[in-house]
N, C-alpha and C positions, 0 to 999 in steps of 0.2 A: 504494500500500500504506500502511496505517496505520503511523505511526512512533511507536509506544508508547514506545520507548526515549527519544525526545526529551522526552516528557511526564515520564517518571520523572526524567531528568537535571535538567530545569528545576524540578520539584517539590523535588528534593533540594537544588538550588542555593538555592531560595527558603527552605527550612527552615534551611540552613546560614547564609545571610545573616542571617536573623532571629536565630539563636543568636549569631552573632558580634557583632551590634549589641547584643544583650542582655548579652553578656559585657562589652563595652566600657562599656556603661551602668552595670553593676554596679561595675566597677573605678573608674569616674569618681566614682560615688556613695560608694564606700568602705564599710567595715564599720561605721563610726560612724553611718551613716544609720538602721540598724535597731536601734540600742541595744546596750549592752554585753552583755546576756544573749543576743544573737543572733549574736555574733561567730563562734562555732563553726559555726553554720549557714551563715553567709556563705562561709566557706572551703570548707565541704562542698559547697555548690552550685557554686562556681567549679571545684572539682576534678571534680565530676560533668560539668560542661560541657566541660572539657578532655578528660576521659575519653571522652565521646561523640565528640568530634572525632577522637581517636586511634582509637577503636573502629570507628566507622562510615565516615566519609568516607575516612580513610586506609587502611582494610582492605577496604572493599567498593566504594565509589564510584570512587576514583582508579584502582585496579587494572583495572577494567573499561574506563575511558577509555583508560588506557595500553596495555592488552593488546588491546583490540578496536576501539575507536573511532579512536584516533590512527593506528594503522598503515593501516587501511582508507582513512582520509581522506588520509593522505600519498601513498598510491598513486593515489587517484582525483583529487586536487587538489594536485599537487606544490608549487604556489605557497604552500601553508600550512605547508610543512615547517619553516621558520624559527620560526614561532610554536609549532608542535607541539613542537619541540626545547626551546624555552624552558619551555613548560608541563610537559613531561615532566621537565625538570630540577627544577622546582618541586615536582612530585609526589615526586621522589626525596628531596628534603630535608624534606618536610612532616612526616613522622613524627618525625624528630629535633628539629625546631623545636617541635612540640607537647610533646614529652617535656621539652625544656629549659624550656618554660613551666611545666609541672607542677613541676619542680624549683625554679624561681624562686618559685612560689607557696608551696611547702612551706617554703622558706627564710624567706620573709616570715612565714608563720604560726608557725613554730617558733623563729625567731631574732629576730623583732620588727621594729620600724619601720626600723632601718637597712637592711633588705633590701627594703623596700616599693617604693622608687623603681625598682629594677632590674626588678621584675615589671611595674609599671605602664608603664614605657617599652617593654619588650619586647612586652607584650600589645597596646599601641597600634600598634607596628610590624607585628606579626603580623596583626592584624585588617585593617590597610590593605593589606598584601601579599595576604592571602587574598581580600579583596573585589575587588581588581584582577585576580587570577587568575580569579575567577568571571566578572567583566565581560568579559574577553577570550574566555573560552569561549563566553559567551552572544552576544557581538557578532560574533565571527568564526567560531569552530569549528562551532557548531551550525548557523548558516545555510549555511555551506559544505558541511557534511555533508548537509543537506537537499537542496542542489542537485546534489551530485556522487555520492553513494553509490547503489549498485545495490539492487534489490529483494532480492537474495540477502544483501547486507550488512545490510539492515534486518531480515531474518528472524533473523540471528544476534544482532544488537544487541537486538532486541525480546525474544528469549528470555533473553538474559543479564541485561538490566536488569529484567525481570519478576520475577526472583528476589530483588531487593533489597527489604529490609523495614526501611526507615529507622525507628528507634524514635521519632523526633520528627515524622515526616511524617504528617499526619492523613488524607491521601488514599489511603493503602494500609494493609492490615492490619499491625499491629505484631507483631513477634516477642515472645512472652510472656516470653522470657528478659530482655528489656529493660524490663519493666514497672516494676521498682523504680527504675531509672535515670530513666525517663520521669517517674514520680511525683515524684522528688526535684527534678528540674529544673522541672517544671510548677508545683509548689507555691511555690517561692521565687524563681524567675527573673522579671525584669520582662517585661511584655507587649512584643511579641506572642508570645514563646515561652512565658512562664509567667503565673501569676496574682499574682505578687508585686507590690510597690509599683512 
């Protein structure tokens, strides 16, 4: 049976990886790189990127992994349970972590340079954590799912992940509600996510 859910998950992981790398690149470059008159746009784009992470992966991608993929895989391949529990714990803290980043970003934007380092340090930790999370899913969870899940499991997963409409993923139709967010990130974020410097 065709495993469309795997393609969707991998596409969403690729999009998120590109966005996380672009986020880190923007933070390392700093608002000074775009000139004083573009400082407001710099913070606006970082907020848009963090909002995307909170809005799409945290609310659409992770719940389907947690509610549908992980339980099926734990039953079919019990040896994956330890990693599944770790990844599930990371899912459970993900939303809080991204909201903390938004707060730290706004503290830097509104309270100035003394708050910059806290945001930069936390975003660096967060990107490292998230990229490792994705690597573990790609290297262990998805191959094990391919090996052990039944055709009935794949029918459920394919149907569930087919409804995902990642606003930054070019391989699937985008939800028009996200067009403004997509445009904001695309115009200013660095490649490969956006068209910025």
